[in-house]
C-alpha positions as CSV (number, residue, x, y, z in Angstrom):
1,X,0.0,0.0,0.0
2,X,1.5,3.3,-1.1
3,X,-0.9,5.5,0.9
4,X,-2.1,5.9,4.5
5,X,-4.9,7.9,6.0
6,X,-5.2,8.8,9.7
7,X,-8.4,10.4,10.9
8,X,-8.5,12.7,13.9
9,X,-11.1,14.9,15.6
10,X,-10.1,18.4,16.5
11,X,-13.1,19.9,18.2
12,X,-16.0,19.6,15.8
13,X,-13.6,19.3,12.8
14,X,-12.5,16.0,11.2
15,X,-8.9,16.0,10.0
16,X,-7.7,13.4,7.5
17,X,-3.9,13.1,7.4
18,X,-2.8,11.9,4.0
19,X,0.6,10.1,3.7
20,X,2.5,8.5,0.9
21,X,1.4,8.6,-2.8
22,X,-2.2,9.5,-3.6
23,X,-3.2,7.6,-6.7
24,X,-5.5,4.8,-7.9
25,X,-7.2,3.1,-5.0
26,X,-6.0,5.8,-2.6
27,X,-8.0,8.5,-4.4
28,X,-11.2,6.4,-4.3
29,X,-10.6,5.7,-0.6
30,X,-10.0,9.4,0.3
31,X,-13.1,10.4,-1.7
32,X,-15.2,7.8,0.2
33,X,-13.8,9.0,3.6
34,X,-14.6,12.6,2.7
35,X,-18.1,11.8,1.5
36,X,-18.8,9.9,4.8
37,X,-17.6,12.7,7.0
38,X,-20.1,15.1,8.5
39,X,-19.3,18.5,9.7
40,X,-16.2,20.6,9.0
41,X,-13.4,18.7,7.2
42,X,-9.7,19.4,6.8
43,X,-6.9,17.6,4.9
44,X,-3.4,17.6,6.4
45,X,-0.9,16.9,3.6
46,X,2.6,17.3,5.2
47,X,3.3,13.6,4.6
48,X,1.9,13.5,1.1
49,X,4.9,12.6,-1.1
50,X,3.2,12.7,-4.5
51,X,-0.1,12.5,-6.2
52,X,-1.4,11.2,-9.5
53,X,-3.8,13.3,-11.7
54,X,-6.9,11.9,-9.9
55,X,-5.5,12.8,-6.5
56,X,-4.6,16.3,-7.6
57,X,-8.1,16.8,-9.1
58,X,-9.8,15.5,-5.9
59,X,-7.7,17.8,-3.6
60,X,-8.6,20.8,-5.9
61,X,-12.3,19.9,-5.8
62,X,-12.3,19.5,-2.0
63,X,-10.5,22.8,-1.6
64,X,-13.1,24.4,-3.9
65,X,-15.8,23.1,-1.7
66,X,-14.4,24.7,1.4
67,X,-12.3,21.8,2.8
68,X,-9.3,23.3,4.7
69,X,-6.0,22.2,3.3
70,X,-2.8,22.4,5.4
71,X,0.8,21.1,5.4
72,X,1.3,21.4,1.7
73,X,4.9,20.9,0.8
74,X,6.5,23.4,-1.7
75,X,6.6,20.6,-4.3
76,X,2.9,19.6,-3.8
77,X,2.0,23.3,-3.8
78,X,3.4,23.6,-7.3
79,X,1.6,20.4,-8.4
80,X,-1.7,21.6,-7.0
81,X,-1.2,25.2,-8.1
82,X,-2.6,26.4,-4.8
């Protein structure tokens, strides 16, 4: 498995920590986790090493829908064009 997700609660907000490479099955799993989460949501990406096109698109869509994004490395910031 090239990816790992850790889910934490910070007050009323759910934080999903994404680690590894976000592609293929990982994109589908992250999308499912986000869809099942109620209330405020945040993604913590400090341990995200790389992402395929599907992962980039999902992160962009989530950010566009108000999901807080933190911990973006300079490399991933360029990839995501955030």
